[in-house]
C-alpha positions, -999 to 999 in steps of 0.1 A, spaced: 827 -115 -92 792 -129 -90 782 -156 -114 745 -148 -110 725 -118 -97 699 -136 -77 689 -123 -42 705 -154 -27 738 -150 -45 741 -114 -35 731 -121 1 757 -149 2 784 -126 -12 775 -98 12 776 -122 42 812 -129 32 820 -92 32 806 -79 65 834 -52 67 815 -32 40 797 -2 57 784 17 27 773 1 -6 765 19 -39 739 1 -60 713 6 -87 676 8 -80 670 -30 -81 647 -41 -53 664 -75 -55 697 -61 -45 681 -38 -19 665 -68 -2 697 -90 -5 718 -63 11 693 -58 39 691 -95 46 729 -97 48 735 -66 70 707 -43 83 733 -17 94 749 -13 59 741 21 43 728 18 8 732 47 -16 723 51 -53 752 49 -76 762 81 -95 752 68 -130 717 57 -120 712 89 -99 720 111 -129 701 89 -154 670 88 -133 671 126 -127 675 132 -164 644 110 -171 623 128 -146 634 162 -158 625 152 -194 589 144 -182 585 172 -157 601 203 -174 578 204 -204 548 205 -182 562 234 -161 581 254 -187 559 252 -219 530 270 -202 552 300 -191 575 306 -221 560 323 -252 559 303 -284 585 309 -311 560 330 -332 550 352 -303 585 366 -296 607 373 -326 636 383 -304 641 348 -290 676 335 -296 684 307 -319 693 283 -291 659 285 -276 642 281 -310 661 248 -316 651 236 -281 614 246 -285 613 229 -320 626 197 -305 596 174 -304 566 168 -326 544 170 -295 557 205 -288 550 216 -324 515 203 -322 509 221 -289 522 254 -304 499 250 -335 469 244 -312 478 274 -291 479 296 -323 445 282 -334 430 290 -300 445 326 -301 430 331 -336 396 321 -324 
């Protein structure tokens, strides 16, 4: 177990474990550099937790930009199921956008 997570400490630990061929890590540039300094041939992969976490964050930012413009608002389609309504009512920003869209349509 490492006592500290400095580049030097990680490099030193990695130098003592040259038998490692593939290492799973988070997105820290400090760890990336330390592993590279210890062994250029070692394959670095993102750990599963960070991979899913980062994907989820990106989807939260990207999906509203793509999907909101293509799906009718809740007042436009009375046949929408309850599940979609709860998702579309999720954020205040989305509610404000729907209200603005209704005002534009009325004009």
